[in-house]
C-alpha positions in Angstrom: 0.1 0.3 -0.4 1.1 3.5 -1.0 2.4 6.0 1.6 -0.5 8.2 0.1 -3.2 5.7 0.5 -1.9 5.2 4.1 -2.1 8.5 5.0 -5.6 8.7 3.9 -6.3 5.8 5.8 -5.2 7.5 8.9 -7.0 10.5 7.9 -10.3 8.3 7.7 -10.3 6.6 10.9 -10.8 10.2 12.6 -13.8 10.1 10.7 -14.7 6.5 11.9 -14.2 7.8 15.4 -16.2 10.7 15.3 -19.3 9.1 13.4 -19.2 6.1 15.9 -19.0 8.8 18.8 -22.5 10.3 17.6 -25.4 8.8 20.3 -29.2 9.5 18.7 -31.9 10.2 20.9 -34.3 7.6 21.6 -37.9 8.2 21.1 -40.2 8.5 24.1 -42.8 5.8 25.2 -44.1 3.8 22.3 -47.7 5.1 21.5 -47.5 8.1 23.9 -50.0 10.8 22.7 -50.3 13.6 24.8 -54.0 14.9 25.0 -54.8 18.7 25.0 -56.3 18.6 28.5 -53.1 16.4 30.0 -50.4 18.5 28.1 -48.5 21.4 29.8 -48.7 24.9 28.6 -46.1 25.0 26.2 -47.1 21.5 24.3 -51.0 22.6 24.5 -49.9 25.7 23.0 -48.5 23.5 20.0 -51.5 21.3 20.2 -53.8 24.4 19.4 -51.9 25.8 16.9 -52.1 22.5 14.6 -56.1 23.0 15.8 -56.5 25.8 13.9 -54.8 24.6 10.7 -58.4 22.4 10.6 -60.7 24.2 8.6 -64.3 22.0 8.6 -65.4 24.0 6.0 -62.3 23.0 3.5 -61.8 19.7 2.8 -58.5 20.3 1.6 -57.4 21.4 5.0 -58.7 17.9 6.5 -57.0 15.9 3.6 -53.5 17.9 4.3 -53.9 17.7 7.9 -50.4 16.7 9.3 -48.5 16.8 6.0 -46.6 19.4 6.4 -44.7 17.7 9.1 -43.2 15.6 6.8 -41.8 17.6 4.1 -38.6 17.9 5.6 -38.3 14.3 6.1 -39.5 14.1 2.7 -36.4 16.3 1.4 -34.2 14.2 3.1 -35.3 11.0 2.0 -35.1 12.5 -1.6 -31.7 14.0 -1.2 -30.0 10.5 0.0 -31.8 8.7 -2.9 -30.8 11.0 -5.6 -27.2 10.2 -4.3 -27.6 6.6 -4.5 -30.0 5.9 -7.7 -27.2 4.7 -9.5 -25.1 3.4 -7.0 -24.1 -0.1 -7.1 -25.3 -2.9 -4.6 -22.4 -3.8 -1.9 -19.4 -2.4 -3.8 -17.9 -2.5 -0.5 -18.3 -6.0 0.2 -17.2 -7.0 -3.3 -14.0 -5.1 -2.3 -13.1 -6.8 0.5 -14.1 -10.2 -0.7 -12.0 -9.0 -3.6 -8.9 -8.6 -1.8 -9.4 -11.8 0.5 -9.8 -13.7 -2.7 -6.4 -12.0 -4.3 -4.7 -13.1 -1.2 -5.8 -16.6 -0.9 -5.4 -17.2 -4.5 -1.4 -17.2 -3.7 -0.3 -21.0 -3.5 2.7 -21.7 -1.8 3.8 -24.6 -4.0 4.6 -22.1 -6.7 7.2 -21.1 -4.7 9.3 -24.8 -5.3 11.8 -23.8 -8.0 12.9 -27.2 -8.1 9.4 -28.5 -9.2 9.0 -30.0 -12.5 6.6 -28.1 -14.8 3.7 -30.4 -16.0 3.5 -31.4 -19.5 0.7 -29.1 -19.6 2.8 -26.1 -18.7 5.5 -27.0 -20.9 2.9 -27.3 -23.9 1.8 -24.0 -23.0 4.9 -22.4 -22.8 4.2 -21.1 -19.0 6.9 -19.6 -17.1 9.3 -21.7 -14.8 7.9 -21.5 -11.1 9.9 -18.8 -9.6 9.8 -16.5 -12.5 6.0 -17.3 -12.5 5.9 -16.4 -8.5 7.2 -13.4 -9.2 4.7 -12.2 -11.9 2.1 -13.0 -9.5 3.1 -11.4 -6.7 3.4 -8.1 -8.6 0.3 -8.7 -9.8 -1.2 -9.0 -6.3 0.4 -5.4 -5.5 -0.9 -3.9 -8.2 -4.6 -5.5 -7.1 -3.8 -4.3 -3.4 -3.0 -1.0 -4.7 -6.0 -0.6 -6.7 -8.6 -2.3 -4.3 -7.1 0.0 -1.2 -8.0 3.0 -2.9 -11.4 1.7 -4.1 -12.0 0.9 -0.5 -11.1 4.4 0.7 -13.9 5.8 -2.1 -16.5 3.3 -0.5 -15.3 4.2 2.9 -15.9 7.9 2.2 -19.3 7.3 0.5 -20.3 5.2 3.7 -19.1 8.1 5.8 -21.4 10.6 4.2 -24.3 7.9 4.3 -24.4 7.5 8.0 -24.2 11.4 8.6 -27.3 11.2 6.4 -28.8 8.9 8.1 -28.1 10.7 11.3 -30.0 13.6 9.9 -32.6 11.1 8.5 -33.1 9.3 12.0 -33.3 13.2 13.9 -35.6 14.1 11.3 -38.0 11.1 11.7 -37.7 11.5 15.1 -38.9 14.8 15.0 -41.8 13.8 12.4 -42.8 11.3 15.0 -43.0 13.5 17.9 -44.8 16.2 15.4 -47.1 13.2 14.5 -48.1 13.4 18.2 -48.8 16.9 18.2 -51.1 16.5 14.9 -53.0 13.5 16.5 -53.7 15.1 19.9 -55.1 18.2 17.4 -57.0 16.0 15.8 -58.5 14.1 18.6 -59.0 17.4 20.5 -60.9 18.8 17.6 -63.4 15.6 17.2 -64.0 15.8 20.7 -64.8 19.9 20.3 -67.0 18.6 17.7 -68.6 16.1 19.4 -69.2 17.6 22.8 -70.3 21.0 21.2 -69.9 22.2 17.7 -72.2 19.1 16.5 -74.7 19.6 18.9 -75.0 23.3 18.6 -75.6 22.9 15.3 -78.4 20.5 15.5 -79.9 22.5 17.9 -79.9 25.5 15.3 -81.4 23.0 13.0 -84.2 22.3 15.0 -84.7 25.9 16.1 -84.9 27.4 12.5 -87.8 28.1 10.4 -88.9 25.8 8.4 -88.0 27.2 5.5 -84.6 27.2 6.8 -84.4 24.0 8.0 -83.4 22.5 4.6 -80.3 24.5 4.7 -79.5 23.9 7.8 -79.7 20.4 7.8 -77.3 20.2 4.9 -74.9 22.2 6.8 -75.0 19.8 9.5 -74.6 16.9 7.5 -71.3 18.4 5.5 -70.4 19.1 9.2 -70.8 15.2 10.2 -68.9 14.2 7.0 -66.2 16.7 7.3 -66.1 15.3 10.9 -66.1 11.5 9.9 -63.1 12.7 7.0 -61.5 14.1 10.2 -61.7 11.3 12.0 -60.1 8.8 9.3 -57.3 11.6 8.8 -56.5 10.9 12.1 -56.7 7.5 11.7 -54.3 7.4 9.1 -51.8 9.5 11.1 -51.6 7.0 14.0 -51.1 4.3 11.4 -48.1 6.8 10.1 -47.0 7.4 13.4 -46.8 3.6 14.2 -44.8 2.8 10.7 -42.5 5.9 11.3 -41.9 4.4 14.7 -41.0 0.9 13.0 -38.8 2.7 10.2 -36.5 4.5 13.3 -34.9 0.9 14.4 -34.4 0.0 10.5 -32.3 3.5 10.0 -30.3 3.0 13.6 -29.8 -1.2 12.2 -28.7 0.7 8.5 -26.7 2.7 10.4 -25.0 0.3 12.6 -24.2 -2.2 9.6 -22.5 1.0 7.8 -20.4 2.0 10.7 -19.5 -1.8 11.2 -18.6 -2.0 7.5 -16.6 1.3 7.9 -14.6 0.1 11.1 -13.9 -3.2 9.0 -13.0 -1.3 5.8 -10.6 1.1 7.8 -8.9 -1.8 9.9 -8.2 -3.8 6.7 -6.6 -0.8 5.3 -4.5 0.4 8.6 -3.7 -3.2 9.7 -4.5 -6.3 7.5 -3.4 -4.8 4.1 0.0 -4.1 5.6 0.0 -6.8 7.2 -0.5 -8.8 4.0 2.1 -6.8 2.2 4.7 -7.8 5.0 4.0 -11.3 4.6 4.4 -11.3 0.6 8.0 -9.5 1.1 8.7 -12.3 3.5 7.8 -14.8 1.2 9.5 -13.4 -1.6 12.7 -13.2 0.5 12.3 -16.4 1.7 11.6 -18.1 -1.4 15.3 -16.0 -2.5 17.3 -17.5 0.2 15.9 -21.0 -0.2 17.1 -20.4 -4.1 20.5 -19.6 -2.9 20.8 -22.1 -0.5 19.6 -24.9 -3.2 22.5 -23.5 -5.7 25.0 -23.5 -2.7 23.6 -27.0 -2.4 24.2 -28.2 -5.6 27.2 -26.4 -5.8 28.5 -28.4 -2.6 26.7 -32.0 -4.1 28.7 -31.1 -8.0 32.1 -30.9 -5.4 31.5 -34.2 -3.5 30.5 -35.8 -6.5 33.4 -34.9 -8.6 35.9 -35.7 -5.6 33.7 -39.0 -5.4 34.2 -39.7 -9.2 38.2 -38.4 -9.1 39.3 -40.8 -6.6 37.0 -43.7 -7.9 38.3 -43.4 -11.4 41.9 -42.9 -9.9 41.8 -46.1 -8.4 40.7 -47.8 -11.2 42.9 -46.3 -13.5 46.1 -47.0 -11.2 45.3 -50.8 -10.7 45.1 -50.8 -14.4 48.3 -49.2 -14.6 49.9 -51.1 -12.4 48.8 -54.3 -13.4 49.8 -53.7 -17.0 53.4 -52.5 -15.4 53.5 -55.9 -13.6 52.6 -58.0 -16.3 55.3 -59.6 -18.6 55.7 -59.6 -22.3 54.2 -63.0 -22.2 51.5 -64.1 -19.8 53.0 -67.2 -17.9 49.5 -68.7 -19.0 49.4 -67.9 -22.2 53.1 -69.4 -22.7 52.1 -72.2 -20.8 49.1 -72.9 -22.9 51.0 -72.5 -26.2 53.6 -75.1 -24.3 51.0 -77.4 -23.6 49.2 -77.0 -27.1 52.7 -77.5 -29.2 53.1 -80.6 -26.9 49.8 -82.1 -28.0 50.6 -81.4 -31.7 53.9 -83.0 -31.5 52.0 -85.9 -29.7 49.4 -85.8 -32.3 51.9 -85.9 -34.8 54.0 -88.8 -34.0 50.4 -90.9 -33.3 49.6 -89.9 -36.2 52.9 -91.1 -38.0 52.7 -94.2 -36.0 49.3 -95.1 -37.4 50.2 -94.1 -40.6 53.1 -96.8 -40.7 50.9 -99.4 -39.1 48.5 -98.8 -41.7 51.0 -98.9 -44.6 52.6 -102.3 -43.0 49.3 -103.8 -42.8 48.4 -102.3 -46.2 51.9 -103.9 -47.8 50.8 -107.5 -46.2 47.6 -107.2 -48.0 49.4 -106.5 -50.8 51.6 -109.5 -50.4 48.7 -111.7 -50.0 47.0 -110.5 -52.9 50.0 -110.6 -55.1 50.4 -114.2 -53.9 46.2 -115.2 -54.7 46.7 -113.5 -57.8 49.7 -115.9 -58.6 48.2 -118.7 -57.6 45.3 -118.0 -59.6 47.4 -117.8 -63.0 49.1 -120.8 -62.2 46.0 -122.8 -62.0 44.7 -121.1 -65.3 48.1 -122.1 -67.3 48.0 -125.4 -65.9 44.7 -126.3 -67.2 45.3 -125.0 -70.4 48.4 -127.3 -70.9 46.2 -130.0 -70.0 43.2 -129.6 -71.7 44.3 -127.7 -74.9 41.2 -126.5 -76.2 40.6 -123.7 -73.8 42.5 -121.0 -74.4 43.4 -118.7 -71.4 44.0 -115.1 -71.3 47.9 -114.6 -71.9 49.5 -112.8 -69.1 52.1 -110.4 -70.3 55.5 -111.8 -69.7 54.5 -114.9 -68.2 
């Protein structure tokens, strides 16, 4: 809240205290109308003055009897209605609800800078949480400034309404007391009519010559009709007084509500709004501290990770290097395996050679056997040829 608005709120506080200090008079005993006989001299004079306004020969004076008392009250009412004719209903209440909604709409979860943006937020290109929070804070601050200024306007309007209601209440109370005088005057006039004027007129009708009796009788009927009109008018004034009496607490109730609302608005401007702004400022400071702490923590975590990773890598690389340094040109296992493979190869070669030699010896035996069998067969065939003579065998070359 700006300094100017805060100063206006402090200045308005004096006006609030002023209107709250006003004590309005209370109406007299309900329904108490003092008759002319019971009234003291000043009140009796006022009652007779209003009785003089009644002209039994003038119907308008009877119909309008007591209407003058309402003229000033009507002027005040019309003035107030003129001022509120185009005014929105409940703007101050809407402003209070608006400022509460604005503050309640502030989400603490949006302060978390580590919160991952949702898929929908990324799709819409929404700002990161802290950037969104900062923009939200600026918007709230602007709303508070506008609403506080608006509340000040409503406060001044309500203060004027309260003062107008003070005047309306006083004039309504005066009208209520004035009606009592008119009712007393009307009842005194009716009593006078019933007690002396009408009986005297009746006597005049009876005593009048026959030629004048018709006119006198008509005057008596007119007087009685006027008397009945006056009685109805007095009854209407009694009803009006009763309604007026009922409007007095209504005016007080509306006024008390306005006073309560003005007090609430002023308390909101002077106390609540600065407290909200302080809390918001603290929230921003706390968030910035949390962000700085998170950055320091991330840096420390990175340093620890680098130290751990470097130590692990150094150990692994040192092990690899030392193992390679301690190895010979050829690994003994490799040499041993190669030697075993060579021995196996030699043994296999000797075994294959022995098997080949054995197979060759066996083959030679087979060849000799086959050769012997072939010689025997050829010899047998030659012998048979020489003995028979007619069977020619196949000659064997070189035989």
